[in-house]
C-alpha positions in Angstrom: 134.1 95.8 117.6 132.6 92.5 118.6 130.2 94.2 121.2 129.0 96.5 118.5 128.3 93.6 116.3 126.1 92.2 119.2 124.3 95.3 119.6 123.4 95.4 116.0 122.4 91.8 115.8 120.3 92.3 119.0 118.6 95.3 117.6 117.8 93.3 114.4 116.1 90.5 116.5 114.2 93.1 118.4 113.0 94.8 115.3 111.8 91.5 113.7 110.0 90.4 117.0 108.0 93.8 116.7 107.1 93.1 113.3 109.0 96.0 112.0 110.0 95.6 108.4 113.5 96.4 107.2 113.8 99.8 105.2 113.0 99.0 101.6 115.8 100.9 100.3 118.3 98.7 102.0 117.3 96.1 99.2 115.9 98.5 96.5 118.7 98.4 94.2 117.8 95.0 93.1 115.2 96.9 91.2 116.5 99.2 88.3 115.8 102.9 88.5 114.0 103.9 85.4 114.6 107.1 83.3 112.6 110.1 83.9 111.7 112.7 81.4 109.3 115.6 80.6 106.6 115.2 78.2 106.1 118.2 75.5 103.1 120.4 75.9 100.8 118.7 73.5 97.7 120.0 72.3 96.1 120.7 75.6 99.0 122.0 77.5 98.6 120.2 80.7 98.2 116.5 81.7 95.2 114.4 81.5 93.8 114.0 85.2 96.1 116.7 86.5 94.7 118.8 89.5 91.3 120.2 88.9 92.1 122.9 91.4 94.8 125.5 91.9 97.4 123.7 94.1 99.5 127.0 94.9 97.3 128.3 97.9 97.5 125.0 99.5 101.4 125.1 99.1 101.6 122.4 96.7 102.8 121.7 93.1 102.5 118.9 90.5 104.8 117.6 87.8 104.0 115.0 85.2 107.1 112.8 84.3 107.3 109.9 81.6 108.9 106.9 83.3 111.0 104.6 80.8 113.0 101.3 81.3 112.8 97.7 80.8 110.3 95.7 82.4 110.1 92.0 83.2 106.9 89.9 82.8 105.0 88.0 85.6 104.3 85.1 83.2 107.9 84.6 82.2 107.8 86.2 78.7 110.9 88.1 77.6 111.8 91.4 79.1 110.3 94.6 77.3 110.7 98.1 77.1 108.1 100.5 78.4 107.4 104.1 78.8 104.6 105.2 81.1 103.8 108.2 82.9 103.3 109.3 86.7 101.9 112.7 88.1 103.8 113.8 91.2 102.1 116.1 93.6 104.4 117.4 96.5 104.7 120.2 99.0 106.4 123.3 97.5 108.3 124.0 100.8 110.7 121.2 101.7 110.0 121.8 105.4 106.3 120.7 104.9 107.2 117.3 103.5 106.6 114.5 106.0 108.9 112.0 104.3 106.3 109.7 103.0 105.3 109.2 99.4 102.0 107.7 98.4 101.7 105.7 95.2 98.2 105.6 93.9 97.9 102.7 91.4 95.1 104.3 89.4 92.0 102.4 88.8 91.2 101.5 85.0 88.0 99.4 85.4 86.0 102.2 83.3 88.9 102.2 80.7 90.3 105.5 81.7 92.1 106.3 84.9 90.4 107.1 88.3 92.8 107.9 91.2 90.4 107.0 93.9 92.3 106.8 97.1 94.1 110.3 96.5 90.8 111.8 95.6 89.3 110.7 98.8 92.1 111.4 101.0 93.3 114.5 99.3 92.6 117.1 102.1 94.5 114.8 104.8 97.5 114.1 102.3 97.9 117.9 101.8 97.2 118.8 105.5 99.9 116.3 106.7 102.6 117.1 104.1 102.5 113.8 102.0 103.7 113.6 98.4 101.4 111.6 96.2 101.8 110.2 92.9 99.2 109.1 90.3 100.7 105.7 88.5 99.8 104.9 85.1 100.7 100.9 85.8 98.2 99.4 83.5 97.7 99.5 79.7 94.2 100.5 79.8 95.3 103.8 81.5 97.4 104.7 78.4 95.2 103.8 75.3 92.6 103.8 73.7 89.4 105.1 74.9 88.6 108.7 74.6 89.6 109.5 78.1 93.1 107.9 77.8 96.3 109.9 77.3 96.9 108.9 73.7 93.5 109.6 72.3 92.8 112.7 74.4 96.3 114.2 73.6 98.4 112.3 70.7 100.9 114.9 70.5 101.8 114.9 74.2 101.5 111.1 74.8 102.9 109.9 71.5 105.9 108.1 73.2 103.9 106.3 75.7 104.4 102.6 75.3 103.0 99.8 77.5 103.7 96.1 76.8 100.9 94.8 78.6 99.5 94.1 82.2 102.0 91.1 82.7 104.6 93.8 82.9 102.6 95.9 85.7 104.2 94.6 88.6 107.6 95.4 87.4 106.8 98.7 86.2 105.1 99.6 89.4 108.3 98.3 91.3 110.3 100.8 89.1 108.1 103.5 89.8 108.4 102.9 93.6 112.3 102.8 93.2 112.3 106.1 91.4 110.8 107.7 94.4 114.0 107.0 96.3 115.7 109.5 94.0 115.3 113.3 94.5 114.7 113.9 90.8 111.3 112.4 91.1 110.3 114.7 93.9 111.9 117.8 93.0 114.8 117.6 95.4 112.6 116.2 98.3 114.0 113.0 99.7 111.5 110.2 100.5 111.9 108.1 103.7 108.9 105.8 103.2 106.9 104.7 100.0 103.3 103.6 100.6 101.0 102.1 97.9 97.2 102.3 97.6 94.7 101.0 95.1 90.9 100.7 95.1 88.9 98.0 93.4 90.6 96.5 90.5 93.8 98.3 91.6 93.2 96.9 95.3 93.0 93.4 93.6 96.3 94.3 91.7 98.0 95.4 94.8 96.8 92.1 96.6 98.4 89.8 93.8 101.4 92.1 93.9 101.9 91.0 97.6 100.6 87.5 97.5 102.5 86.3 94.5 105.8 87.5 96.0 106.5 90.5 93.7 106.8 92.8 96.8 109.1 90.4 98.5 111.3 90.2 95.5 111.7 94.2 95.1 111.0 95.4 98.7 110.5 99.0 97.3 107.2 99.6 99.0 106.9 99.9 102.9 103.3 99.4 103.4 100.0 99.0 101.6 96.3 100.1 101.6 94.2 97.5 99.8 90.9 99.3 99.4 87.7 97.5 98.1 89.4 94.2 96.7 91.7 91.7 97.2 91.5 88.9 99.7 91.6 88.6 103.5 94.2 85.9 103.8 97.7 85.5 102.2 99.5 82.5 101.1 102.8 83.5 102.7 103.8 85.7 106.0 103.6 89.5 105.1 106.9 91.5 105.1 105.1 94.8 105.2 102.0 96.3 106.7 98.8 95.8 104.9 95.5 97.8 106.0 92.7 96.3 104.1 89.8 98.7 103.9 86.3 97.3 102.6 82.6 98.6 102.0 79.5 96.8 102.3 80.0 95.7 98.8 82.8 93.3 99.6 81.4 92.1 102.8 81.6 88.3 103.7 82.0 86.4 106.9 85.2 84.6 106.0 87.8 85.0 109.0 90.6 87.4 108.2 94.4 86.9 108.4 95.8 86.8 111.8 99.2 87.9 110.3 100.6 90.7 112.7 101.2 92.9 109.6 97.6 92.8 108.6 94.6 94.8 109.8 91.0 94.5 108.5 88.6 97.6 108.4 85.1 97.2 107.5 83.2 100.4 107.3 79.4 100.2 107.8 77.0 101.4 105.1 79.6 102.4 102.7 79.4 101.8 98.8 82.1 100.5 96.5 82.1 104.0 95.0 80.0 106.8 96.3 78.9 110.6 96.2 82.0 112.1 97.2 83.9 110.6 94.4 81.0 111.1 91.8 80.5 114.7 92.4 84.2 115.5 92.4 84.3 113.6 89.1 81.3 115.4 87.5 82.0 119.1 88.7 85.9 118.9 89.4 87.7 116.5 86.8 85.0 116.9 84.1 85.5 120.7 83.6 89.4 120.3 83.8 89.4 117.5 81.1 87.6 120.0 78.9 90.4 122.5 79.4 88.6 124.9 81.9 91.1 126.7 84.3 91.7 125.0 87.6 89.2 125.9 90.4 90.3 128.5 92.9 90.8 127.8 96.4 87.3 129.2 97.1 85.7 127.0 94.3 87.5 124.1 95.5 86.1 124.5 99.0 82.5 124.7 97.5 82.9 121.8 95.4 84.1 119.6 98.5 81.6 121.0 100.7 78.8 119.7 98.2 80.7 116.6 97.8 80.7 115.7 101.5 76.9 115.8 101.7 76.2 112.7 103.8 72.2 112.7 102.9 71.2 115.4 105.2 71.0 117.7 102.0 68.8 116.8 99.2 70.5 116.2 95.8 69.4 114.4 92.7 72.8 112.6 92.6 71.8 110.6 95.7 69.7 108.4 93.4 72.3 108.0 90.7 73.6 104.7 91.8 76.6 104.2 89.5 77.6 107.7 89.3 77.2 108.8 92.8 74.5 107.4 95.1 75.7 106.3 98.8 76.8 109.2 100.9 78.2 107.5 104.1 81.8 109.3 104.2 84.3 106.5 103.2 86.5 109.4 102.5 87.0 110.0 106.2 87.9 106.3 106.6 90.3 106.3 103.7 92.0 109.3 105.2 92.3 107.9 108.7 93.6 104.5 107.2 96.3 106.2 105.4 97.3 108.2 108.3 97.4 105.0 110.5 99.3 103.1 107.8 101.9 105.8 107.8 102.2 105.8 111.6 102.5 101.9 111.5 105.4 102.1 109.1 107.0 104.8 110.8 106.7 103.6 114.5 106.1 99.9 114.0 102.8 99.8 116.0 99.7 98.8 114.1 96.4 100.3 114.8 94.1 98.4 117.2 91.9 95.9 115.9 88.4 97.0 114.8 84.9 95.7 114.9 83.6 93.3 112.3 80.4 93.4 110.2 77.6 91.5 111.4 76.2 88.7 109.5 73.2 86.6 109.8 73.3 83.2 107.8 76.2 84.6 106.0 74.3 87.6 104.8 75.2 91.5 106.0 72.9 92.2 108.9 70.7 95.4 108.5 68.7 97.7 110.9 65.3 99.0 110.6 66.3 101.7 108.1 68.3 99.0 106.0 71.7 100.4 107.2 74.6 97.9 107.9 75.2 96.6 111.5 78.6 96.2 113.1 81.9 97.4 111.4 83.4 101.0 111.8 80.6 103.1 112.4 81.0 106.8 111.0 78.7 109.2 112.7 76.0 109.4 109.9 75.3 105.7 110.0 75.2 105.6 113.8 72.8 108.5 114.0 71.3 108.3 110.5 69.3 110.8 108.4 68.8 108.4 105.5 68.7 104.8 104.4 72.1 104.0 103.0 71.3 101.3 100.4 75.0 100.6 99.8 74.5 97.5 97.9 71.3 98.2 96.0 72.8 98.6 92.5 76.5 98.1 91.2 79.2 100.3 92.6 77.6 103.4 94.2 74.4 102.4 96.0 71.7 104.7 96.7 70.9 107.2 99.4 67.2 107.8 100.5 67.0 110.8 102.9 64.5 110.8 105.7 61.7 113.2 105.1 61.4 116.0 107.6 58.7 114.2 109.4 60.8 111.2 109.7 63.9 113.0 111.0 61.8 114.9 113.4 60.4 111.8 114.8 63.8 110.2 115.2 65.2 113.3 116.6 62.5 115.6 118.2 64.6 118.5 118.2 67.8 119.8 116.5 69.6 120.0 119.8 68.9 116.4 120.4 70.3 115.5 116.8 73.4 117.6 117.3 74.1 116.1 120.8 73.8 112.5 119.5 76.2 113.3 116.4 78.5 114.8 118.9 78.7 111.7 121.1 79.1 109.4 117.8 81.7 111.6 116.4 83.6 111.6 119.7 83.4 107.7 119.8 84.7 107.6 116.2 87.7 109.8 117.1 88.5 107.9 120.3 88.5 104.7 118.6 91.0 105.9 116.0 88.5 105.8 112.9 88.1 109.5 112.3 90.7 112.0 112.4 90.3 115.2 114.6 90.2 117.7 111.4 87.7 115.5 109.7 85.5 115.2 112.9 85.4 119.1 113.2 84.3 118.9 109.4 81.7 116.3 110.1 80.2 118.4 113.0 80.3 121.5 110.9 78.0 119.7 108.2 75.6 118.8 111.1 74.5 122.4 111.2 72.6 122.2 107.8 70.2 119.8 109.4 68.8 122.6 111.5 66.9 124.0 108.5 64.7 120.9 108.4 63.0 121.6 111.7 59.9 123.6 112.1 60.7 127.4 112.1 58.7 127.7 115.6 61.4 125.5 117.1 63.6 127.7 119.1 66.9 128.3 117.0 69.5 126.3 118.9 73.0 127.6 117.9 75.4 125.1 116.2 78.0 124.2 119.0 81.5 124.6 118.4 83.0 121.3 118.4 86.5 120.2 120.0 87.5 116.7 119.4 88.8 114.3 122.1 92.3 112.6 121.9 92.6 110.7 118.6 92.7 107.0 119.5 92.8 107.5 123.0 
């Protein structure tokens, strides 16, 4: 008995020395498990902000739950009852579930909900078998603009009752606790719970960690803090935090040296971008207007257009708040969540990444006004546009090269294709770009061929095989 106790104690010391967090379910019972219930059909017969495409061909399903309980206040006010909602997306086949649930603290800056991180990383999430959940953690996501649940469908959402954002941390912790039940996941059993939030939601998650709400609850195993929050923390971190920043959040301040912290600064990316804006207009928009979900073929066509990196002219490239910048932050978001999940599973964090370059405290730019330093996705390393990521609020602008400028930069399509292959290989080897996304990136390179003179020999689009990831 004594030798077994010594072995357990030794294992604990080794785990702590490696920076591995204790599983959150060991202390999760301190957070009450909320009650889950199903909403009525309501006026529209489907949830607001549900999937705008048919999930069945991808082996996924969705279900909206009302979540009810009693929440505590971050400011010391009396506990209050609440009923909020979540939408759970999960693999239909239990064998496809990778054991990880991602909670998306949906953004409400526009006074309606935007599930940014799950929109950006959706292809990776379904490819790797995650369950992912849209969490209505804040009051503005419930009421009272036209695109909030209680206004959009007052019948379906009559029972929602949010006591205010002072209670948001407690509500979020209880939702995370609910993910440890099989009821929330349709019979699936979660092994890990991650949390992600972008912009205002990132700042909320940062505060959730920095104020000690996470330490008190221990129901989340790792965090993606995206486009907000600070780079230092007032106390040692007890769970991995991957901090993902665009040009908009760039500043030269030194980041935390906490072993549980990693900073990713992605060059020439905007706070919001074309990939998000295009899907919001042509995917979410029709669905909110009660159009049927898109078919698999329609979905693929929508994502094909949304993934434009400035090589194809489109009027939305100049709509800075709606769309604008096209450097693929969605690839970086997908990789960040993949790396975070691996970090939580294996206890080994991703390698440090290069920082943005600054001159006199200002973000450094090249001759095309593209950002220097940082994580460099292939389109910024081998540009076909000027990515004015901070020229206007949120979305930035993309100014594509003219055909002449493109041909002067890369005399032949073969030259351009070869340079993009080298840049893509580097991003994969560096652990910044997942191999399937690298294949997608190189597929898109083929669209540039049409911008060269018809007299140029038609070089075929080469098949692409990615190198070992992170190797």
